[in-house]
C-alpha positions as CSV (number, residue, x, y, z in Angstrom):
1,X,1.8,20.3,41.9
2,X,-1.1,18.3,40.5
3,X,-0.8,20.0,37.1
4,X,2.9,19.2,37.0
5,X,2.3,15.5,37.8
6,X,-0.5,15.3,35.1
7,X,1.8,16.9,32.5
8,X,4.7,14.5,33.4
9,X,2.3,11.5,33.1
10,X,1.1,12.7,29.7
11,X,4.6,13.1,28.4
12,X,5.6,9.6,29.7
13,X,2.4,8.2,28.1
14,X,3.3,9.8,24.7
15,X,6.9,8.6,25.0
16,X,5.8,5.0,25.7
17,X,3.3,5.1,22.8
18,X,6.1,6.4,20.5
19,X,8.7,3.9,21.9
20,X,6.4,0.9,21.4
21,X,5.8,1.6,17.7
22,X,7.4,-0.7,15.1
23,X,9.4,-2.8,17.4
24,X,10.7,-6.3,16.7
25,X,7.8,-8.8,17.1
26,X,4.9,-6.4,16.4
27,X,2.2,-7.8,14.1
28,X,-0.3,-5.9,12.1
29,X,-3.4,-6.5,9.9
30,X,-4.3,-3.9,7.3
31,X,-5.1,-3.0,3.8
32,X,-6.0,-0.5,1.2
33,X,-9.1,0.4,-0.7
34,X,-9.0,2.4,-3.9
35,X,-11.3,3.9,-6.5
36,X,-10.0,5.6,-9.7
37,X,-12.1,7.1,-12.5
38,X,-10.4,8.1,-15.7
39,X,-11.9,10.0,-18.7
40,X,-10.1,10.8,-21.9
41,X,-11.3,12.8,-24.9
42,X,-9.3,12.9,-28.2
43,X,-10.6,14.5,-31.4
44,X,-14.2,14.4,-30.2
45,X,-14.1,10.8,-29.2
46,X,-14.2,10.0,-25.5
47,X,-13.7,7.0,-23.3
48,X,-13.9,6.5,-19.6
49,X,-13.0,3.7,-17.2
50,X,-13.5,3.1,-13.5
51,X,-11.2,1.0,-11.3
52,X,-11.8,-0.5,-7.9
53,X,-9.2,-2.3,-5.8
54,X,-8.9,-4.0,-2.4
55,X,-5.6,-5.1,-0.9
56,X,-5.5,-6.8,2.5
57,X,-2.1,-7.5,4.1
58,X,-0.5,-8.9,7.2
59,X,2.9,-7.9,8.5
60,X,5.5,-8.7,11.1
61,X,8.4,-6.5,12.3
62,X,11.5,-8.8,12.0
63,X,13.7,-6.0,13.6
64,X,12.9,-2.6,14.9
65,X,11.6,-0.5,12.0
66,X,11.9,-3.3,9.3
67,X,8.7,-5.0,8.4
68,X,8.1,-8.1,6.3
69,X,4.6,-8.7,5.1
70,X,2.3,-10.6,2.8
71,X,-0.1,-8.8,0.6
72,X,-3.0,-9.8,-1.7
73,X,-4.7,-7.5,-4.1
74,X,-7.7,-7.6,-6.4
75,X,-8.5,-5.0,-8.9
76,X,-11.4,-4.7,-11.4
77,X,-11.4,-2.1,-14.1
78,X,-14.3,-1.3,-16.5
79,X,-14.0,0.0,-20.0
80,X,-14.6,-1.7,-23.3
81,X,-14.0,-5.0,-21.5
82,X,-13.8,-5.6,-17.8
83,X,-10.3,-6.4,-16.6
84,X,-9.6,-8.4,-13.5
85,X,-6.2,-8.5,-11.8
86,X,-5.0,-10.5,-8.8
87,X,-1.6,-10.4,-7.1
88,X,0.0,-12.1,-4.1
89,X,3.5,-11.7,-2.7
90,X,5.9,-10.4,0.0
91,X,6.3,-6.8,0.9
92,X,9.3,-5.2,2.6
93,X,9.1,-1.8,4.4
94,X,11.3,0.4,6.5
95,X,9.8,2.7,9.1
96,X,11.9,5.9,9.6
97,X,10.5,8.3,12.3
98,X,9.9,11.8,11.1
99,X,8.3,13.1,14.4
100,X,6.0,11.7,17.1
101,X,3.7,9.1,15.5
102,X,4.6,10.0,11.9
103,X,6.9,7.7,9.9
104,X,8.4,7.7,6.4
105,X,7.7,4.2,5.0
106,X,9.4,3.3,1.7
107,X,8.5,-0.2,0.6
108,X,9.3,-2.8,-2.0
109,X,6.8,-5.4,-3.2
110,X,7.4,-8.5,-5.3
111,X,4.3,-10.5,-6.5
112,X,2.9,-13.2,-8.6
113,X,0.3,-11.6,-10.9
114,X,-2.7,-13.0,-12.7
115,X,-4.9,-11.0,-15.1
116,X,-8.0,-11.6,-17.2
117,X,-9.5,-9.4,-19.9
118,X,-11.9,-10.1,-22.8
119,X,-11.5,-13.9,-22.3
120,X,-7.7,-13.7,-22.3
121,X,-6.0,-15.0,-19.1
122,X,-2.4,-14.2,-18.4
123,X,0.0,-14.8,-15.5
124,X,3.4,-13.3,-14.6
125,X,5.0,-11.2,-11.9
126,X,5.1,-7.7,-10.7
127,X,7.4,-5.3,-8.8
128,X,6.4,-2.2,-6.9
129,X,8.4,0.5,-5.2
130,X,6.7,3.0,-3.0
131,X,9.1,5.9,-2.8
132,X,7.1,8.3,-0.7
133,X,4.9,6.5,1.8
134,X,3.8,7.9,5.2
135,X,2.1,6.4,8.2
136,X,0.5,8.2,11.0
137,X,-0.1,6.3,14.3
138,X,-2.6,8.2,16.4
139,X,-2.6,5.4,19.0
140,X,-0.6,2.3,19.9
141,X,-2.9,0.0,17.9
142,X,-4.0,2.0,14.9
143,X,-2.2,3.4,11.9
144,X,-3.2,5.3,8.7
145,X,-1.0,5.1,5.7
146,X,-0.7,7.0,2.4
147,X,1.5,6.4,-0.7
148,X,1.9,9.3,-3.0
149,X,4.8,8.3,-5.3
150,X,5.1,4.8,-6.6
151,X,6.8,3.0,-9.5
152,X,5.3,-0.3,-10.7
153,X,6.3,-2.9,-13.2
154,X,4.1,-5.9,-14.3
155,X,5.1,-8.5,-16.9
156,X,2.3,-10.9,-18.0
157,X,2.6,-13.6,-20.7
158,X,0.7,-16.4,-22.3
159,X,1.8,-18.7,-25.1
160,X,4.5,-16.5,-26.5
161,X,2.6,-13.2,-26.0
162,X,4.2,-10.9,-23.4
163,X,2.8,-7.7,-22.0
164,X,5.1,-5.3,-20.1
165,X,3.5,-2.5,-18.2
166,X,5.5,0.2,-16.3
167,X,3.6,2.7,-14.3
168,X,4.6,5.8,-12.4
169,X,2.0,7.2,-10.1
170,X,2.6,10.7,-8.7
171,X,-0.4,12.0,-6.8
172,X,-2.8,11.1,-9.6
173,X,-4.0,8.0,-7.7
174,X,-2.7,7.9,-4.2
175,X,-3.5,5.0,-1.9
176,X,-4.8,5.3,1.6
177,X,-4.7,2.4,4.0
178,X,-5.5,1.4,7.6
179,X,-3.5,-0.9,9.9
180,X,-4.3,-2.5,13.3
181,X,-1.3,-3.4,15.4
182,X,-1.3,-6.1,18.0
């Protein structure tokens, strides 16, 4: 009888943990850290670059499973000249349950962008679409996220010079993040 009661309590606990995830009014603090190293060799000439990024964010579930957040990011890349990039803007995500504590989380980001490289400063905007994001919630207050497929567009300009950059990341540089829910 004791084993049956303990099993029932465990099932109820798991259900309550699952039911409390991503409900209207939930807040979270989180972010991503990333490191990417690239090396290219063409006709005996080689070049390499390293990139480091940090992206804190805060979010609020405006309805069950629909999150509105604000994200900041800073990236620095080495190479012939160091490149610095800063973005700030809203993020929209939908949380679709796959199974207990695992969610499919596609998201859309719109951001103001500022970049600097070799003494040239430019500003503009960026769009990002994470097509294949996942979040695992091992407990009520903690979540781990990963994005494997994303499409990004950045447009920077300064005094008539415009730079358009479109990126498609497929597993080459996935992002991994952490979230604390309260």
